[in-house]
DRENPA-750258 format. One record per residue: residue in one letter; y, x, z of N, C-alpha, C in turn. Coordinates in steps of 0.1 Angstrom, whole numbers, padded with zeros to 4 digits, always signed. Each point is the difference from the previous one (the first is absolute). Layout:
# DRENPA-750258
AYXZYXZYXZ...
//
This chain:
# DRENPA-750258
X+0556+0187-0060-0008-0011-0007-0001-0011+0010X+0002-0012-0005-0002-0012+0008-0014-0004+0001X-0006+0000+0012-0014-0004+0002-0001-0014+0005X+0011-0008-0002+0000-0014+0002-0001-0003+0015X+0006+0008+0008+0001-0003+0015-0013-0001+0007X-0008+0011-0001-0012+0000+0007+0002+0000+0015X-0007-0009+0007+0002-0002+0014-0008+0010+0008X+0002+0001+0013-0008+0009+0009-0015-0003-0001X-0003-0013+0000-0014-0004-0001-0006+0004-0013X+0008+0000-0011-0005+0004-0013-0002+0015+0001X+0009+0008+0006-0002+0014+0001-0013+0004+0008X-0002-0008+0011-0013+0002+0007-0012-0003-0009X+0001-0011-0008-0011-0003-0009-0002+0011-0010X+0011+0005-0005-0001+0011-0010-0006+0012+0006X+0003+0003+0013-0006+0012+0006-0015-0002+0001X-0004-0012+0004-0014-0003+0001-0007+0002-0013X+0007-0006-0011-0005+0001-0013-0002+0015-0005X+0010+0008+0004-0001+0015-0003-0012+0006+0007X-0002-0003+0013-0011+0006+0007-0013-0005-0006X-0001-0013-0004-0012-0005-0006-0003+0006-0013X+0011+0003-0008-0002+0006-0013-0005+0014+0001X+0006+0008+0010-0005+0013+0002-0015+0001+0004X-0004-0010+0008-0014+0000+0004-0009-0002-0012X+0005-0006-0011-0008-0003-0011-0003+0013-0009X+0007+0011+0003-0002+0012-0008-0014+0004-0001X-0003+0007-0011-0014+0005-0001-0010-0011-0002X-0011+0002+0007-0012-0009-0002+0003-0015+0003X+0009-0002+0011+0003-0014+0003+0008-0007-0010X+0009+0008-0007+0007-0006-0011-0009-0004-0011X-0010+0008-0004-0009-0003-0010-0008-0012+0003X-0004-0001+0013-0008-0012+0004+0008-0013-0001X+0014+0001+0002+0008-0012-0001+0001-0005-0014X-0004+0008-0010+0001-0005-0013-0013-0007-0005X-0009-0003+0009-0013-0007-0004+0003-0014-0006X-0006-0003-0011+0002-0014-0006-0003-0011+0010X-0008+0002+0010-0004-0011+0009+0012-0005+0008X+0011+0008+0000+0012-0004+0008+0006-0013-0006X-0002-0002-0013+0006-0012-0007-0011-0010-0003X+0004-0012+0001-0010-0011-0003-0003+0000-0015X-0012+0001-0003-0004-0001-0015+0000-0014-0005X+0003-0001-0013-0001-0013-0006+0010-0010+0005X+0013+0003+0000+0010-0009+0004+0000-0012-0008X+0003-0012+0006+0000-0012-0007+0009-0001-0012X-0004-0005-0011+0009-0001-0012+0011-0011+0001X+0000-0007+0011+0010-0010+0003-0006-0013+0002X+0008-0010+0005-0005-0013+0004-0005-0007-0012X-0010-0008+0002-0006-0008-0011-0010+0007-0008X-0005+0011+0004-0010+0007-0008+0006+0010-0010X-0008+0002-0010+0005+0009-0011+0013-0004-0006X+0009+0010-0001+0013-0003-0006+0000+0001-0015X+0010-0005-0007+0000+0001-0015+0001+0014-0004X-0006+0003-0012+0000+0013-0006+0015+0004-0002X+0003+0012+0004+0014+0005+0001+0004+0005-0014X+0012-0005-0004+0007+0006-0011+0014+0003+0006X+0002+0013+0004+0012+0003+0007+0009+0010-0007X+0012+0001+0006+0010+0009-0005+0008+0006+0011X+0002+0013-0001+0008+0008+0010+0015-0001-0004X+0009-0004+0009+0014-0001-0003+0007+0008+0011X+0010+0008-0004+0007+0008+0010+0013-0007+0004X+0001-0002+0014+0013-0004+0006+0007+0013+0003X-0007+0009+0007+0005+0014+0002-0007+0009-0010X+0008+0010-0004-0006+0010-0009+0002+0014+0006X+0002+0001+0013+0002+0013+0006-0014+0005+0005X-0008+0004-0009-0014+0005+0004-0001+0014-0003X+0008+0006-0008-0003+0013-0006+0009+0011+0006X+0007+0007-0008+0006+0013+0004+0013-0002+0009X+0002+0010+0008+0013+0000+0008+0010+0009-0006X-0002+0004-0012+0009+0008-0008-0002-0002-0015X+0010+0003-0008-0002-0002-0015-0012+0008-0005X-0007-0006-0010-0012+0007-0006+0003+0004-0014X-0007+0010-0005+0002+0006-0013-0008-0008-0010X-0011-0006+0004-0008-0008-0010-0009-0009+0009X-0005-0011-0007-0009-0009+0008-0008-0008-0010X-0012+0004-0002-0009-0007-0009+0006-0001-0014X-0001-0012-0005+0006-0003-0013+0014-0005+0000X+0007+0001+0011+0014-0005+0001+0009+0008-0008X+0009-0006-0007+0010+0007-0008+0011+0005+0009X+0008+0010-0004+0010+0006+0009+0010-0010+0006X+0003-0010-0008+0010-0010+0006-0006-0009+0010X-0013+0001+0003-0006-0009+0010-0005+0008+0012X+0002+0013+0000-0005+0009+0011+0007-0003+0013X+0013-0005-0001+0007-0003+0013-0006-0010+0008X-0008-0010-0006-0006-0010+0008-0011+0005+0009X-0005+0012-0002-0011+0005+0008+0006+0005+0013X+0013+0004+0000+0006+0004+0013+0004-0011+0008X-0003+0001+0013+0004-0011+0009+0015-0003+0000X+0003-0013+0002+0014-0004-0001+0004-0007+0014X+0013+0000+0003+0004-0007+0012+0003-0014-0002X-0002-0005-0012+0003-0015-0003-0012-0006-0008X+0000-0013+0001-0011-0007-0007+0002+0000-0015X-0011+0004-0007+0000+0000-0014-0009-0012-0005X+0006-0011-0003-0007-0012-0002+0009-0010-0007X-0005-0006-0011+0008-0010-0007-0006-0014+0002X+0009-0009+0005-0004-0014+0003-0006-0007-0012X+0007+0001-0011-0004-0008-0012-0014+0004-0004X-0002+0013-0001-0013+0005-0004-0011-0004+0010X+0002+0000+0013-0009-0004+0010-0004-0015-0003X+0010-0008-0002-0003-0014-0003-0008-0002-0012X+0003+0007-0010-0008-0001-0013-0014+0005+0001X-0002+0011+0008-0013+0005+0002-0009-0010+0007X+0005-0005+0011-0009-0010+0008-0002-0013-0008X+0010-0004-0007-0002-0012-0008-0010+0002-0011X+0000+0011-0007-0009+0003-0010-0014+0002+0005X-0001+0007+0012-0013+0001+0006-0007-0014+0003X+0009-0009+0005-0005-0013+0003-0004-0008-0013X+0008+0002-0011-0003-0006-0013-0014+0004-0006X-0003+0013+0002-0013+0004-0006-0011-0001+0010X+0003-0006+0012-0010-0003+0010-0006+0012+0007X+0008+0010+0002-0003+0010+0009+0001-0006+0014X-0007+0006+0010+0000-0007+0013+0003+0008+0012X+0003+0013-0002+0003+0009+0012+0011+0010-0004X+0009+0002+0010+0010+0010-0002+0000+0010+0012X-0001+0013-0003+0001+0010+0011+0014+0004+0000X+0007-0002+0011+0015+0003+0001+0002+0012+0008X+0004+0011-0007+0003+0013+0007+0013-0002+0008X-0001+0000+0013+0012-0003+0008+0008+0013+0003X-0007+0010+0005+0007+0012+0004+0012-0002+0008X+0011+0006-0003+0013+0000+0007+0009-0011-0005X-0005-0010-0007+0008-0010-0007+0001-0013+0009X-0004+0001+0012+0000-0012+0009+0007+0004+0013X+0008-0008+0006+0007+0002+0012-0009-0003+0012X-0010+0008+0003-0009-0003+0010+0006-0001+0014X-0004-0010+0007+0006-0002+0014-0005+0011+0009X-0012+0005-0002-0006+0011+0009+0007+0013-0003X+0004+0003-0012+0006+0013-0003+0010-0002-0011X+0012-0006+0003+0010-0002-0010+0006+0013-0006X-0002+0011+0007+0005+0013-0005-0007+0005-0012X-0011-0006-0004-0007+0004-0012+0007-0006-0013X+0006-0012+0002+0005-0007-0012+0011+0008-0008X-0001-0001-0013+0010+0006-0008+0011-0011-0004X+0011+0004-0006+0010-0009-0003-0005-0011-0010X+0003-0012+0003-0005-0011-0009-0013-0005+0003X-0007+0005+0011-0013-0005+0004+0000-0014+0003X-0011-0007-0003-0001-0014+0003+0000-0003+0015X+0006-0011+0003-0001-0005+0014-0013-0006+0002X-0004-0002+0013-0012-0007+0003+0000-0014-0006X+0011-0007+0001+0001-0013-0005-0002-0001-0015X+0006+0010-0007-0002+0001-0015-0015+0002-0004X-0006+0010+0007-0014+0002-0003-0009-0012+0002X+0003-0007+0011-0008-0012+0003+0002-0011-0011X+0012-0001-0005+0003-0009-0011-0008+0003-0013X+0000+0013-0003-0007+0005-0012-0015-0002+0002X-0005+0003+0011-0014-0002+0002-0004-0015-0001X+0008-0009+0005-0003-0014-0002+0001-0004-0015X+0009+0006-0007+0002-0003-0015-0013+0005-0007X-0004+0012+0003-0012+0006-0006-0012-0009+0002X-0002-0005+0012-0011-0009+0002+0001-0013-0007X+0012-0005-0002+0001-0013-0008-0003+0003-0014X+0002+0012-0005-0003+0004-0014-0015+0003-0002X-0008-0001+0011-0014+0003-0001-0003+0015+0001X+0009+0008+0005-0002+0014+0002-0001+0004+0014X-0012+0005+0004-0003+0004+0013+0007+0013+0003X+0010+0001+0009+0007+0012+0003-0008+0009+0010X-0001+0013-0004-0007+0010+0008+0010+0011+0003X+0002+0004+0013+0009+0011+0003-0006+0013-0003X+0008+0010-0004-0004+0014-0002+0011+0009+0007X-0005+0009+0009+0007+0011+0005-0008+0012-0002X+0004+0010-0008-0008+0011-0003+0002+0011+0010X-0011+0003+0008+0001+0010+0010-0006+0013-0004X-0002+0002-0013-0003+0014-0005+0012+0009+0002X-0002+0012+0005+0012+0009+0001+0006+0004-0013X-0007-0003-0011+0006+0003-0013+0009-0012-0004X-0001-0011+0007+0008-0012-0005+0006-0008+0012X+0005+0008+0010+0006-0007+0011+0014+0004+0003X+0008+0003-0011+0014+0003+0002+0007-0012+0006X-0005-0012-0003+0006-0012+0006+0001+0000+0015X-0008+0008+0006+0000+0000+0015+0012+0008+0005X+0007+0006-0008+0012+0008+0004-0004+0012+0009X+0007+0002+0011-0003+0012+0008-0014-0001+0006X-0006-0012+0001-0013-0001+0006-0011+0006-0010X+0004+0001-0013-0010+0006-0009-0002+0015+0002X+0009+0006+0008-0002+0014+0004-0006+0001+0014X-0004-0011+0006-0006+0000+0014-0014-0004-0001X-0007+0002-0011-0014-0005-0002-0009+0005+0011X-0009-0009+0005-0010+0002+0010+0005+0004+0013X+0012-0004+0003+0006+0001+0014+0000-0013+0007X+0001-0001+0013+0000-0012+0007+0011-0010-0005X+0012+0005-0003+0011-0008-0005-0004-0006-0013X-0006+0008-0009-0004-0005-0013-0010-0011+0001X-0010+0002+0009-0010-0011+0002+0006-0013+0005X+0009+0001+0009+0007-0012+0005+0008-0007-0010X+0008+0007-0008+0008-0006-0010-0009-0007-0011X-0010+0007-0004-0009-0006-0010-0007-0012+0005X-0004+0000+0013-0007-0011+0006+0010-0012+0001X+0013+0003+0004+0010-0011+0001+0002-0006-0014X+0001+0008-0010+0003-0006-0014-0012-0008-0005X-0012+0005+0003-0012-0008-0005+0000-0014+0008X+0002+0001+0013+0000-0013+0008+0011-0010-0006X+0012+0006-0002+0010-0009-0005-0003-0006-0014X-0004+0009-0009-0003-0005-0014-0011-0010+0000X-0011+0002+0008-0010-0010+0000+0005-0014+0005X+0009+0001+0010+0006-0013+0005+0009-0006-0011X+0008+0008-0007+0009-0005-0010-0008-0007-0011X-0012+0006-0004-0008-0005-0011-0010-0011+0005X+0002-0004+0012-0009-0011+0006-0015+0004-0001X-0003+0012+0005-0013+0005+0000-0006+0000-0014X+0004+0009-0009-0005+0000-0013-0015+0004-0001X-0006-0003-0011-0015+0003-0002-0002+0015+0000X+0009+0007-0006-0001+0015-0001+0013+0007+0004X-0001+0012+0003+0012+0009+0003-0003+0013-0008X+0008+0003-0010-0002+0012-0008+0007+0012+0007X-0008+0010+0003+0005+0011+0008+0002+0012-0009X-0001-0001-0014+0002+0011-0009-0010+0011+0003X+0004+0011+0006-0008+0011+0004-0006+0008-0011X+0008+0001-0011-0004+0008-0012+0007+0013-0001X-0006+0009-0008+0006+0012-0005+0006+0009+0011X-0006+0000+0011+0005+0009+0011-0005+0014-0002X+0006+0007-0009-0004+0014-0004+0013+0008-0001X-0002+0014+0001+0012+0008-0002+0005-0001-0015X-0009-0001-0009+0005+0000-0014+0009-0012-0003X-0003-0012+0007+0008-0012-0002+0013+0001+0007X+0002+0010+0008+0013+0002+0007+0007+0013-0003X-0004+0006-0011+0004+0014-0004+0015+0000-0002X+0007-0011-0004+0014+0001-0003+0008-0006+0012X-0006-0004+0011+0007-0005+0011+0006+0011+0009X+0010-0003+0008+0006+0010+0009-0010+0003+0011X-0008-0009+0004-0010+0002+0010-0013-0007-0004X-0011+0008+0001-0013-0006-0003-0009+0000+0013X-0005-0012+0002-0008-0003+0012-0014-0005-0005X-0011+0006+0004-0013-0004-0004-0009+0000+0012X-0005-0011+0003-0011-0001+0010-0013+0003-0006X-0008+0007+0007-0013+0005-0005-0012-0002+0010X-0012-0001-0005-0012+0001+0008+0001-0012+0010X-0003+0003+0013-0001-0010+0010+0013-0008+0002X+0012+0007-0002+0012-0007+0003+0003-0010-0011X-0004+0002-0012+0002-0010-0011-0008-0012+0004X-0012+0001+0005-0009-0011+0003+0005-0007+0013X+0005+0008+0010+0005-0005+0012+0012-0010-0003X+0009+0005-0008+0012-0009-0003-0004-0011-0009X-0009+0002-0009-0004-0012-0008-0006-0011+0008X-0009+0004+0009-0006-0010+0009+0010-0006+0009X+0010+0007+0004+0011-0006+0008+0006-0011-0008X+0003+0002-0012+0007-0010-0008-0010-0012-0003X-0012+0003-0003-0010-0011-0003-0002-0008+0012X-0001+0006+0012-0002-0008+0012+0012-0008+0003X+0012+0006-0002+0012-0007+0003+0001-0013-0008X-0005+0000-0012+0000-0012-0009-0011-0010+0005X-0012+0006+0001-0012-0008+0003+0001-0008+0013X+0006+0006+0010+0001-0006+0013+0009-0012+0000X+0008-0002-0011+0008-0011-0002-0006-0011-0009X-0013+0003-0003-0008-0010-0008+0003+0001-0015X+0005+0012-0005+0004+0002-0014-0009+0011-0006X-0004-0001-0012-0009+0010-0006+0009+0012-0007X-0003+0012+0004+0007+0012-0006-0004+0002-0015X+0009+0004-0007-0002+0002-0015+0006+0014-0003X-0007+0008-0007+0006+0014-0004-0003+0003-0014X+0007+0011-0005-0003+0006-0012-0012+0010+0003X-0009+0001-0009-0013+0007+0003-0001+0015-0004X+0011+0006-0004-0001+0013-0007-0004+0011+0010X+0000-0002+0013-0005+0011+0009-0014+0003-0004X-0007-0010-0005-0014+0002-0004-0002+0010-0011X+0010+0001-0009-0001+0009-0011-0003+0015+0005X+0007+0004+0010-0001+0014+0004-0010+0001+0012X-0003-0011+0007-0008+0001+0012-0011-0011+0000X-0008-0001-0010-0009-0011-0002-0010-0001+0012X-0006+0010+0004-0010-0001+0011+0006-0005+0013X+0011+0007+0003+0007-0004+0013+0005-0015-0001X+0006-0003-0012+0005-0014-0002-0011-0010+0003X-0011+0001-0006-0011-0010+0000-0007+0000+0014X+0001+0011+0007-0005+0001+0014+0009-0007+0010X+0013+0001-0002+0009-0004+0011+0008-0012-0003X+0001-0004-0013+0008-0012-0003-0007-0013+0004X+0007-0008+0008-0006-0013+0004-0001-0009-0012X-0011-0008+0000-0002-0010-0011+0011-0011+0001X+0006-0001+0011+0010-0011+0002+0013+0002-0008X+0001+0013-0005+0013+0003-0007-0001-0003-0015X+0009-0009-0005+0000-0003-0014+0004+0012-0008X-0007+0003-0011+0002+0012-0007+0007-0003-0014X+0010+0008-0003+0006-0001-0014-0001+0015-0005X-0011+0003-0007+0000+0012-0008+0009-0003-0012X+0007+0010-0005+0010-0002-0011-0002+0009-0011X+0003-0005-0012-0001+0008-0012+0008-0006-0011X+0008+0009-0007+0010-0005-0009-0002+0005-0015X-0011+0007-0002-0002+0006-0013-0010-0007-0009X-0006+0006-0009-0009-0006-0010-0013+0007-0001X-0003+0009+0009-0013+0007+0000-0009-0007+0011X-0009-0008-0004-0008-0008+0009-0015+0004+0001X-0002+0013-0002-0013+0006+0001-0002+0005+0014X-0009-0006+0008-0001+0004+0014-0007+0014+0001X-0006+0005-0010-0006+0013+0000+0010+0011-0001X+0011-0003-0008+0010+0010-0003+0012-0003+0009X+0001-0011+0006+0013-0004+0007-0004-0004+0015X+0004+0009+0009-0004-0003+0015+0008-0012+0005X+0011-0003-0006+0008-0012+0005-0008-0013-0004X-0005+0000-0012-0008-0011-0004-0013-0001+0008X-0006+0011+0003-0013+0000+0008+0002-0006+0013X+0013+0002+0006+0002-0005+0013-0001-0016+0001X+0003-0007-0011-0003-0014+0000-0015-0003+0002X-0008+0008-0006-0015-0002+0001-0004+0004+0014X+0005+0011+0005-0004+0005+0013+0004-0010+0011X+0012-0006-0001+0004-0010+0010-0009-0012+0000X-0005-0004-0012-0009-0011+0000-0014+0004+0005X-0004+0012-0003-0013+0005+0005+0000+0000+0015X+0011+0003+0006+0001+0001+0015+0004-0013+0006X+0001-0011-0007+0002-0013+0005+0014-0004+0004X+0010+0006-0007+0014-0004+0003+0005-0011-0008X+0008-0009+0005+0008-0009-0007+0011+0007-0008X+0002-0004-0012+0010+0006-0008+0010-0009-0007X+0012+0005-0001+0010-0006-0009+0005+0011-0009X-0006+0003-0011+0004+0012-0008+0014-0002-0005X+0007+0011+0000+0015+0000-0004+0002+0007-0013X+0007-0006-0009+0003+0005-0013+0015+0001-0001X+0005+0004-0012+0015+0001-0001+0003+0001-0015X+0013-0003-0003+0005+0003-0013+0009+0012+0001X-0001+0008+0010+0007+0013+0002-0001+0009-0012X-0013+0002-0004-0002+0009-0011-0001-0007-0014X-0008-0011+0001-0001-0008-0012-0004-0014+0004X+0005-0011-0007-0003-0014+0004-0015-0003-0004X-0006+0008-0008-0014-0003-0004-0010+0003+0010X+0004+0008+0010-0010+0004+0011-0005-0011+0008X+0009-0009+0004-0004-0011+0010-0011-0008-0005X+0001-0006-0012-0011-0009-0005-0013+0008-0001X+0000+0012-0004-0012+0008-0001-0006+0002+0014X+0009+0003+0009-0005+0001+0014-0007-0012+0005X+0006-0012-0003-0006-0013+0004-0014-0001-0006X-0001+0002-0013-0013-0001-0007-0010+0010+0006X+0004+0012+0003-0010+0010+0005-0004-0005+0014X+0009-0004+0009-0004-0003+0014-0008-0013+0000X+0004-0010-0009-0008-0012+0000-0015+0002-0003X-0002+0010-0009-0014+0003-0004-0007+0008+0010X+0007+0009+0008-0006+0010+0008-0001-0004+0015X+0009-0009+0005+0001-0004+0014-0005-0014+0002X-0010-0003+0008-0005-0013+0002+0011-0009+0006X+0000-0013-0004+0010-0009+0005+0002-0001+0015X-0011+0001+0008+0003-0002+0014+0009+0011+0006X+0001+0012-0006+0008+0010+0005+0013+0002-0008X+0000-0005-0012+0012+0001-0008+0009-0012+0003X+0011+0003+0008+0008-0011+0005+0012-0004-0009X+0003+0009-0010+0011-0003-0009+0005+0013-0006X+0013-0001-0006+0006+0011-0006+0015+0000+0005X+0006+0012+0000+0014+0002+0004+0007+0008-0011X+0011-0006-0005+0009+0007-0009+0010+0008+0008X+0003+0012-0004+0010+0009+0007+0010+0006-0010X+0011-0006-0003+0009+0005-0010+0007+0013+0004X+0002+0002+0014+0005+0012+0005+0014+0004-0005X+0008-0011-0002+0014+0002-0003+0009-0008+0009X+0012+0004+0003+0009-0008+0009+0003-0014-0006X+0003-0009+0008+0003-0014-0005+0015+0000-0004X+0003+0007-0012+0013+0001-0005+0000-0004-0015X+0011-0005-0005+0001-0005-0014-0004+0011-0010X+0002+0012+0003-0003+0011-0009-0015-0001-0003X-0008-0005+0009-0015-0001-0002-0005-0014-0002X+0009-0009-0005-0004-0014-0002-0012+0000-0010X+0001+0006-0011-0011-0001-0010-0013+0006+0006X+0001+0010+0007-0012+0006+0006-0007-0010+0010X+0008-0006+0008-0006-0010+0010-0006-0012-0007X+0007-0005-0010-0005-0012-0006-0012+0003-0009X+0000+0012-0005-0012+0005-0008-0012+0001+0010X+0002+0005+0012-0011+0001+0010-0006-0014+0002X+0008-0010+0001-0005-0014+0003-0008-0005-0013X+0006+0003-0011-0007-0005-0013-0014+0006-0002X-0001+0013+0003-0013+0006-0002-0011-0006+0010X+0005-0003+0012-0009-0007+0010-0003-0014-0006X+0009-0007-0005-0002-0013-0006-0011+0001-0011X+0001+0010-0008-0010+0001-0011-0013+0003+0006X-0001+0009+0010-0013+0003+0006-0006-0012+0007X+0009-0009+0006-0005-0012+0006-0006-0009-0010X+0007-0002-0011-0004-0008-0011-0013+0004-0006X-0002+0013-0001-0012+0006-0006-0012-0003+0009X+0002-0001+0013-0011-0002+0009-0003-0015+0001X+0008-0009-0006-0003-0014-0001+0003-0007+0014
//
């Protein structure tokens, strides 16, 4: 495996990191997870309060899931199951990309979360890039174009072990000194490439055995280690002056721990794609209310994954239940690759956001 020419100084640094990590075991590791380690209330950006977010998640890389073929995957039909398996080449259609961002601009959406993964030829770790990955120059050109269209580009690298196949061999080296160094390098480079973005989406969702049941290898951080690594990523972003952003589903199974240890500085996107909006019967819906009760800023995430009708209902529910100071906007998540096969799905996702925006006046 190519570790990108680690120098002797780097090896010494890694050795120190390993010793430091081992010292954190047990009670010291738990203490390192205290929310006070991160600055609460990160600035929303220059010039005061930023515009209400109407965002969309678009995949440049789609290598987030399985390292082997799967037998089934949610509501995907058999002819679409292949896309869940990681590929060695970029799965991305230029024409559809252009039409997605143009349509987003036309309906006055204002933010795009770009899932980068292994679809960029990073200078710090070029070994990660797949065939067809964008050059740094190409990425910068597209970021400039997005801004001219009125779309604020936000980077996303998902560091959940359920969604990190894009890291290649490093995805099997979780919580090791080499892993920490590679992830830190990538975060540093991406923040620079995006000219210090307002947010950095870290993913960090669905890290369970069930979500990796069809993978060749399942890796799940638990207890103190989950929090140790989460704080590592959040700190890596915050020390660069950028606000971390995550999916909030860890709270579903660990509500007490989540609300005790999660820093208020982290932007939360609890997500829900169905039509059952009763918080008494639905713990996922209750999480929106719990996040508000505990004082977290939120960008609720919806989708047309199951039904296009879910997103506008989600908007109505959250508008009524979450006070404006902490409701920062909404994020659409189509969860399909940027391929012509899914053109109708992607454009439908934008249209349901447009209708929700219009309904809000």
